[in-house]
N, C-alpha and C positions, 0 to 999 in steps of 0.2 A: 521025936520030929512030928510036926504037925501033920493033918491031914492034906492041908493045900500043900506043903511041899512033896510030899508023897504023889500027888497029882501030876507036878511037873518037877523035875529035879533038877532042871537048867533054866533058869528063867533071869530075865532082868527087868528090876525097877528104874524106870525112867522117870528123873523130875529134874526138867530143863527150865528153871525159871527165869522171868525177866529181870534184871536188875539185882544190885549187890545184897540187898535185905532178905530179898527172898533165895539166893543162892545158898544161904546157911541155912534157911527153913528147911529147905529140899534134903539137907543132907541131915539134918534131923529127922526127917520121914524117912528116907529109906535106910539112913545107918541101922537102924535097931532091926531090920529083918535081912539085912544081907550078910553074906560069908567075906564078900569084898565089895567097897565102895572104890568107884575110878572117877577122879574130879579132873575134868577136861579144863585148863586154863593156865594161865602165864600172868595173870593181872596181880595187882596185890592182894586180894581177897583170897585167891584159892589157895595158898600154902596153910591158911587158918581154917580152911574148910575139912582139910585133912584131919586137924586136931577136933574138927567139931565131929567125924565122921568117928573117929577112936574112941571120943567120949561117950556118943551116944552108942555105941556097942557093935560097931563093926567089926568082923573078924580082922580084916586087915585093910587098909585105905592107902591108894596109893595118886599122885599127882601126875598127869601126863599131858604132854602138848597135843598129842593126838594119836590116834592108832597106831602109828609106826613107833611109838614108846610103849606100847602094852607088850608085855613079857607073859611067855604062855603057863610059866609055872605060878603065875599070880591067879590063875584061874582053877578053881575047885572041879575036880570033877564032875560032881553034883553039886547043885547049889542055887544060891541066888546072888548076883552082881548087881548091884547100886550104881547107877551111870547117872551123872549129873557135871552141870560145865560153872566156871566161874562167869561171873558178869560179862566179859568181854569176849568171851571163848562165842566163834560164828558158830550157827547151826549145822554147816557142813562137816565141821569136825565132830560134832555128835553124830551124824550119818555116818561118816567114814567109819566110826568106833565101834556103831551097830553092824554094820556090815562085815567088820572083821571079827565081831563076836558071834555073828550067825554064821562065820565057816569055823568056829569051835563049837558049835552045836546049841549056841545059846539065839533060838530063836523065838521063843515067847517072851513078848514086852508087855509089860504092864505099865503104864502112864499113871505118874501120880502129879496130885495138884499142890503146888506150895504155896499156901496162902495167909 
């Protein structure tokens, strides 16, 4: 376990890029560092982002339409959750999910840039 993980055992890596091409890049950035990746979306690109997350090393990856689809059993007791969104997902869904994750103890959010 890395020193960084020891300092904060419940973290969110947030990468919500504009546009489809950057959505895949966002997943490539968060997946290797995440125990779980949550992809918000319902557009054509969203299912493919789950495969990208798995290919880049996420412990698990789930496609959700919003916070209501989140299952408690997906969340590690301690760990890092990667959060990103498909190109068509509105920012309000991301904010709602972050609020739900905060109620589960995930309040440390690190924003990443997909360029």
